[in-house]
C-alpha positions as CSV (number, residue, x, y, z in Angstrom):
1,M,0.0,-0.1,-0.1
2,G,1.6,3.2,-1.1
3,K,2.2,5.6,1.7
4,G,-0.5,3.8,3.7
5,R,-3.3,4.7,1.2
6,L,-5.2,1.8,-0.4
7,R,-5.2,1.7,-4.1
8,I,-8.2,0.2,-5.8
9,A,-9.6,-0.8,-9.2
10,Y,-13.4,-1.2,-8.6
11,S,-15.3,-3.1,-11.5
12,F,-19.3,-2.6,-11.4
13,P,-20.8,-4.0,-14.6
14,F,-24.0,-2.0,-14.3
15,G,-25.1,1.5,-13.9
16,L,-23.6,3.1,-10.5
17,G,-26.7,4.8,-8.6
18,S,-29.3,2.5,-10.1
19,P,-31.8,1.4,-7.5
20,G,-30.4,-1.8,-5.5
21,I,-27.0,-2.8,-5.9
22,G,-26.1,0.3,-8.2
23,A,-27.2,2.6,-5.1
24,A,-25.0,0.2,-3.1
25,A,-22.0,0.5,-5.3
26,L,-22.1,4.2,-5.6
27,S,-22.1,4.8,-1.8
28,Q,-19.5,2.3,-1.4
29,I,-17.2,3.9,-4.0
30,E,-18.3,7.5,-2.1
31,A,-17.2,6.1,1.3
32,L,-13.9,4.5,0.0
33,A,-13.0,8.2,-1.6
34,E,-14.2,10.2,1.5
35,R,-11.6,7.8,3.4
36,R,-8.8,8.9,1.0
37,C,-8.4,5.7,-0.9
38,E,-7.2,6.2,-4.2
39,I,-9.8,4.7,-6.6
40,D,-10.1,4.0,-10.3
41,V,-13.7,3.1,-11.3
42,F,-14.6,0.8,-14.3
43,C,-18.4,0.8,-14.5
44,W,-21.0,0.6,-17.5
45,S,-22.3,4.0,-16.7
46,S,-22.2,6.6,-13.9
47,P,-24.7,9.6,-13.3
48,K,-22.1,11.9,-12.2
49,P,-18.6,12.4,-11.3
50,I,-17.3,11.2,-8.2
51,P,-14.6,14.0,-6.2
52,G,-11.4,12.2,-6.2
53,V,-12.4,9.3,-8.4
54,R,-11.4,8.7,-12.0
55,I,-14.3,6.9,-14.0
56,F,-14.0,4.6,-17.0
57,Q,-17.3,3.9,-18.4
58,T,-17.8,0.8,-20.7
59,Q,-21.0,1.9,-22.2
60,R,-18.9,4.7,-24.4
61,L,-17.1,1.6,-26.2
62,L,-20.5,0.0,-26.7
63,P,-23.1,3.0,-26.8
64,I,-26.1,0.5,-26.7
65,P,-28.4,0.3,-23.7
66,Q,-27.8,-3.0,-21.7
67,R,-31.5,-4.1,-22.1
68,L,-30.8,-4.2,-26.0
69,I,-27.7,-6.4,-25.6
70,G,-28.9,-8.4,-22.5
71,R,-27.5,-8.3,-19.2
72,E,-25.1,-11.4,-19.2
73,R,-23.8,-10.5,-22.8
74,A,-23.3,-6.7,-21.4
75,C,-21.2,-8.0,-18.0
76,R,-19.2,-10.3,-20.2
77,V,-18.1,-7.3,-22.3
78,H,-17.4,-5.2,-19.3
79,D,-15.3,-8.3,-17.9
80,Y,-13.4,-8.3,-21.0
81,V,-12.6,-4.5,-21.2
82,T,-11.6,-4.3,-17.6
83,A,-9.7,-7.3,-17.6
84,S,-7.6,-6.2,-20.5
85,R,-6.9,-2.8,-18.9
86,I,-6.0,-4.4,-15.7
87,R,-3.7,-6.7,-17.8
88,R,-2.1,-3.5,-19.5
89,W,-2.0,-1.0,-16.5
90,R,0.7,1.3,-16.4
91,G,-0.2,3.6,-13.8
92,A,0.8,2.9,-9.8
93,P,-0.1,-0.7,-9.0
94,F,-3.2,-1.5,-7.5
95,D,-3.7,-3.3,-4.1
96,V,-7.2,-4.4,-4.2
97,V,-9.1,-5.2,-7.4
98,H,-12.8,-5.1,-6.4
99,T,-15.7,-7.1,-8.6
100,W,-19.1,-7.9,-8.8
101,P,-20.9,-10.8,-10.1
102,L,-21.2,-12.0,-13.7
103,A,-18.2,-9.8,-14.5
104,A,-15.4,-11.0,-12.5
105,E,-13.9,-13.6,-13.8
106,F,-11.3,-12.5,-16.3
107,T,-10.6,-9.3,-14.2
108,L,-10.0,-11.4,-11.1
109,K,-7.5,-13.4,-13.3
110,A,-5.8,-10.3,-14.5
111,A,-5.3,-9.0,-10.9
112,K,-4.3,-12.4,-9.8
113,A,-1.5,-12.4,-12.6
114,R,-0.4,-8.5,-11.6
115,G,-0.1,-9.9,-8.1
116,W,-3.0,-7.9,-7.0
117,L,-5.6,-8.8,-4.3
118,G,-9.0,-10.0,-6.2
119,V,-12.1,-9.2,-4.4
120,R,-15.4,-10.9,-5.3
121,E,-18.8,-9.4,-3.8
122,A,-21.3,-11.6,-3.2
123,P,-24.6,-9.7,-2.5
124,N,-26.5,-12.9,-1.8
125,T,-26.0,-16.4,-1.1
126,H,-24.1,-19.0,-2.6
127,T,-25.5,-18.8,-6.3
128,G,-26.0,-22.8,-6.0
129,H,-28.0,-22.3,-2.8
130,A,-30.1,-19.3,-4.2
131,F,-31.3,-21.1,-7.2
132,A,-32.2,-24.0,-5.2
133,V,-34.2,-22.3,-2.7
134,V,-35.7,-19.9,-5.0
135,A,-37.2,-22.6,-7.3
136,H,-38.5,-24.6,-4.2
137,E,-40.4,-21.4,-3.4
138,H,-42.0,-21.1,-6.9
139,E,-42.8,-24.8,-7.3
140,T,-44.6,-24.6,-4.0
141,L,-46.8,-21.6,-4.9
142,G,-47.3,-23.2,-8.4
143,I,-45.6,-19.9,-10.5
144,A,-43.3,-20.3,-13.5
145,Q,-39.9,-18.7,-12.9
146,E,-39.0,-15.7,-15.2
147,K,-36.4,-16.7,-17.7
148,D,-34.4,-13.5,-17.3
149,N,-34.7,-13.4,-13.5
150,P,-31.3,-13.4,-12.0
151,H,-32.4,-16.1,-9.4
152,T,-33.7,-18.5,-11.9
153,F,-31.3,-21.7,-12.4
154,D,-29.0,-21.2,-15.3
155,Q,-26.1,-23.8,-15.5
156,I,-24.0,-21.3,-17.5
157,V,-24.2,-18.7,-15.0
158,L,-23.7,-21.1,-12.1
159,D,-20.6,-22.2,-13.9
160,R,-19.3,-19.0,-14.4
161,E,-19.8,-17.7,-10.8
162,M,-18.0,-20.8,-9.5
163,R,-14.9,-19.8,-11.5
164,E,-15.2,-16.2,-10.0
165,Y,-15.2,-18.0,-6.6
166,E,-12.2,-19.9,-7.4
167,A,-10.2,-17.1,-8.9
168,A,-11.5,-14.6,-6.3
169,G,-8.5,-14.2,-3.2
170,L,-11.1,-12.6,-1.0
171,I,-15.5,-13.1,-1.4
172,L,-17.4,-10.8,0.6
173,A,-20.5,-12.1,2.0
174,P,-23.4,-10.1,3.4
175,S,-24.4,-12.1,6.5
176,E,-23.2,-15.2,8.5
177,L,-26.0,-17.3,7.1
178,A,-24.8,-16.5,3.5
179,I,-21.4,-17.1,4.7
180,E,-22.3,-20.9,5.7
181,T,-23.9,-21.5,2.4
182,F,-20.4,-20.6,0.7
183,V,-18.6,-22.8,3.3
184,R,-21.3,-25.9,2.8
185,R,-20.6,-25.8,-1.0
186,G,-16.7,-25.9,-0.5
187,V,-15.6,-22.7,-0.3
188,P,-12.9,-22.5,2.3
189,R,-13.7,-20.3,5.2
190,A,-10.6,-18.3,5.2
191,K,-11.3,-16.7,1.8
192,L,-14.7,-15.7,3.2
193,A,-15.4,-12.1,4.8
194,L,-18.2,-10.7,6.5
195,K,-19.5,-7.7,4.7
196,S,-22.1,-5.0,5.9
197,Y,-24.0,-2.6,3.6
198,G,-25.4,0.7,4.9
199,F,-27.3,3.8,4.6
200,D,-26.9,7.7,4.1
201,P,-27.6,9.5,7.4
202,R,-28.4,12.7,5.5
203,H,-31.2,11.1,3.7
204,Y,-32.9,9.2,6.7
205,R,-34.1,10.5,10.1
206,S,-36.3,8.8,12.7
207,S,-39.9,9.1,13.1
208,A,-40.0,6.3,16.0
209,G,-43.5,6.5,18.0
210,A,-44.7,9.1,15.5
211,H,-47.7,7.2,13.9
212,A,-48.4,8.9,10.3
213,N,-51.8,6.6,10.0
214,N,-54.8,6.3,12.4
215,M,-53.8,2.5,12.7
216,L,-50.7,0.2,12.7
217,T,-49.1,0.0,9.7
218,F,-47.0,-3.2,8.5
219,S,-45.1,-2.0,5.4
220,F,-43.5,-4.5,2.8
221,V,-41.0,-2.8,0.6
222,A,-39.1,-5.1,-2.0
223,R,-39.2,-6.8,-5.5
224,C,-42.7,-8.3,-5.3
225,E,-41.7,-11.9,-6.0
226,P,-41.7,-15.2,-4.0
227,R,-38.1,-14.7,-3.2
228,K,-38.9,-12.1,-0.8
229,G,-41.8,-13.6,0.6
230,L,-44.5,-11.1,0.2
231,H,-47.0,-14.3,0.2
232,L,-45.9,-15.2,3.7
233,A,-46.3,-11.7,5.1
234,L,-50.0,-11.7,4.0
235,E,-50.6,-14.6,5.0
236,A,-49.2,-14.2,8.4
237,W,-51.1,-11.0,8.5
238,R,-54.3,-12.7,7.9
239,R,-53.7,-15.3,10.5
240,S,-52.7,-12.7,13.1
241,G,-56.1,-11.5,13.5
242,L,-55.1,-7.9,12.9
243,A,-56.3,-7.3,9.2
244,D,-59.5,-5.6,10.1
245,R,-57.7,-3.1,12.6
246,S,-54.3,-2.7,10.8
247,Q,-53.0,-1.6,7.5
248,F,-50.6,-3.7,5.5
249,Q,-48.7,-1.6,2.7
250,V,-46.8,-3.2,-0.4
251,T,-44.3,-1.0,-1.8
252,G,-42.6,-2.9,-5.3
253,R,-43.3,-4.3,-8.7
254,F,-44.9,-7.6,-9.3
255,V,-43.2,-10.3,-11.0
256,A,-45.4,-12.1,-13.7
257,G,-48.2,-14.3,-12.3
258,Y,-47.3,-13.6,-8.5
259,R,-50.0,-10.7,-8.3
260,E,-52.7,-13.1,-9.8
261,R,-51.4,-15.8,-7.2
262,L,-51.8,-13.2,-4.0
263,L,-55.2,-12.0,-5.2
264,P,-57.3,-13.3,-2.8
265,L,-55.1,-11.4,0.2
266,L,-54.1,-8.4,-1.8
267,Q,-58.0,-7.5,-2.2
268,H,-58.7,-6.8,1.4
269,K,-59.8,-3.2,2.3
270,N,-56.7,-2.6,4.4
271,V,-54.1,-3.6,1.8
272,V,-52.3,-0.4,-0.1
273,I,-50.4,-1.4,-3.1
274,N,-47.9,1.1,-4.5
275,D,-45.6,0.8,-7.3
276,F,-41.7,1.0,-7.2
277,V,-40.5,4.5,-6.3
278,K,-36.9,5.7,-6.0
279,D,-37.6,7.7,-3.0
280,L,-38.7,5.4,-0.1
281,R,-38.4,7.9,2.7
282,P,-42.2,8.6,2.8
283,I,-43.0,5.0,2.6
284,Y,-40.9,4.5,5.9
285,E,-42.4,7.3,7.5
286,A,-45.7,6.2,7.3
287,A,-44.9,2.8,8.4
288,D,-44.5,1.3,12.1
289,V,-43.0,-2.0,11.1
290,L,-40.9,-3.4,8.4
291,V,-42.1,-6.9,7.3
292,L,-39.5,-8.7,5.2
293,P,-39.7,-12.6,5.5
294,S,-37.1,-13.6,2.5
295,V,-36.9,-17.0,2.0
296,E,-33.3,-16.2,0.5
297,D,-31.2,-12.7,0.6
298,G,-28.6,-11.2,1.3
299,S,-28.7,-8.2,3.6
300,A,-31.4,-6.2,2.3
301,L,-30.8,-2.2,1.9
302,V,-34.2,-1.5,3.2
303,T,-33.5,-3.1,6.5
304,Y,-30.8,-0.6,7.3
305,E,-33.1,2.3,5.9
306,A,-36.1,1.3,7.8
307,Q,-34.3,0.8,11.1
308,A,-32.7,4.7,10.3
309,S,-36.4,5.9,9.9
310,G,-37.7,4.5,13.1
311,C,-39.3,1.0,12.0
312,A,-39.4,-1.8,13.9
313,L,-38.5,-5.1,11.9
314,L,-40.1,-8.3,11.5
315,V,-38.0,-10.3,9.4
316,S,-36.6,-13.6,8.6
317,D,-33.1,-15.3,9.2
318,A,-32.5,-15.0,5.8
319,A,-33.0,-11.2,5.2
320,G,-29.7,-10.5,6.6
321,A,-30.8,-7.6,8.9
322,R,-28.4,-6.4,11.3
323,L,-30.6,-6.6,14.6
324,T,-30.6,-8.4,17.9
325,D,-33.7,-10.4,18.2
326,G,-36.2,-8.8,20.8
327,Q,-34.6,-5.6,20.7
328,E,-35.0,-3.8,17.3
329,G,-37.9,-6.2,16.1
330,F,-38.0,-9.9,15.7
331,L,-36.4,-12.5,13.7
332,H,-38.3,-15.8,12.2
333,R,-37.2,-19.0,10.7
334,P,-37.8,-18.5,6.7
335,G,-41.3,-19.7,5.9
336,D,-42.6,-20.0,9.6
337,V,-46.0,-17.9,8.9
338,D,-47.1,-18.8,12.5
339,A,-44.3,-17.3,14.2
340,L,-44.6,-14.2,12.2
341,A,-47.9,-13.8,12.9
342,K,-47.4,-13.8,16.7
343,Q,-44.9,-11.5,16.3
344,M,-47.3,-9.2,14.7
345,R,-49.8,-9.5,17.3
346,T,-47.2,-8.9,20.1
347,L,-46.3,-5.5,18.7
348,A,-50.0,-4.5,18.0
349,D,-51.0,-5.6,21.5
350,D,-48.0,-3.7,23.3
351,P,-47.6,-0.2,22.1
352,A,-44.9,0.4,24.5
353,L,-43.1,-2.6,23.4
354,L,-43.2,-1.6,19.5
355,R,-42.3,2.2,20.5
356,R,-39.0,0.6,22.3
357,M,-38.1,-1.4,19.4
358,Q,-38.8,1.8,16.8
359,E,-36.2,3.9,18.9
360,A,-33.8,0.8,19.6
361,A,-33.8,0.4,15.6
362,A,-33.2,4.3,14.9
363,I,-30.1,3.8,17.5
364,N,-28.8,0.6,16.3
365,A,-28.7,1.9,12.6
366,Q,-26.2,4.2,13.4
367,Q,-23.5,1.6,13.4
368,Y,-24.2,0.8,9.9
369,T,-23.9,4.0,7.9
370,W,-22.2,3.7,4.9
371,A,-19.1,5.5,6.4
372,R,-19.1,2.8,9.4
373,A,-19.7,0.2,6.8
374,T,-16.5,1.0,4.5
375,E,-14.5,1.2,7.7
376,S,-15.2,-2.5,8.2
377,L,-14.8,-3.0,4.4
378,V,-11.2,-1.4,4.4
379,K,-10.1,-3.8,7.5
380,S,-11.2,-6.9,5.3
381,Y,-9.0,-5.6,2.7
382,E,-6.0,-4.8,4.6
383,A,-6.4,-8.2,6.4
384,A,-6.7,-10.4,3.4
385,L,-3.5,-7.9,1.9
């Protein structure tokens, strides 16, 4: 590490700042730059310059929207281009080459050939595990999986990601559960490090204890698909006996066939359905409790943002949320609808407990700002180096 400052090549094959992982990657890069790391970013596109960061946009070489050439082909192109630049790099040597799924194989091999630490971000569980769990949930519900869904089984994708895992010097996994899925599938534990995501404290403020609605409001915020467990959340709400005296808000876009499958539950008069929105702050402010009973996940960004906004959490172990069971909310095993229903009743019947959990959540979130998460990331880099 030259003069104590990490030099990082950061490769991200999508648009920086786009919802989900695009927002996470942009926040991560900005926080690394604020720590005075020297960063060269290779991305598909970037909406803005980042102070102190050099950005190379793959899209300038191939000025075609990703949706037209396909996500996987675009990732492949990005991997080839970034790997070529790493192999031919003539500037100061990098300490770390940080990559993301589907665009890491050749970049990681190029980094290894140069003697630089190759890091592979794993935003979810092991891909083999994710494929199996998500397929089972779709089969249980009788819903066909979308062909272009990143969690639909694809042998070519699985083989590629296995090669990426092999080529990486360090794999960053978002939860202890995710780490275990890698270990069970043969990845050495020594190659794995726990990775936290975060939230921007400038954008979120707590409204703990301030009821925006005239009844208790449970809120589901995610892509509406079997993987995220909306069907489990709605069924638990029905079984809880609270449906006529509480509100259930759904925010997110539905995958094909899922809305129709859930129609009897969605048609209740106290269910409110919102389409996807970029600014979730009004959603969190209107909620008392975030409900996310994922059957497979990484560490959902909404669990950080909702806590920062003063929402108690009712989430599955698989959601990867950063909370202590019984303090900032309650955990349940994936698929345990009865346990979730009981937790809903507990919070509805004990307003004082709900408020304590909301206040605790807002305090707990301060450990997981992007600045704090990046401190941990840098320590993982340094330990691996």
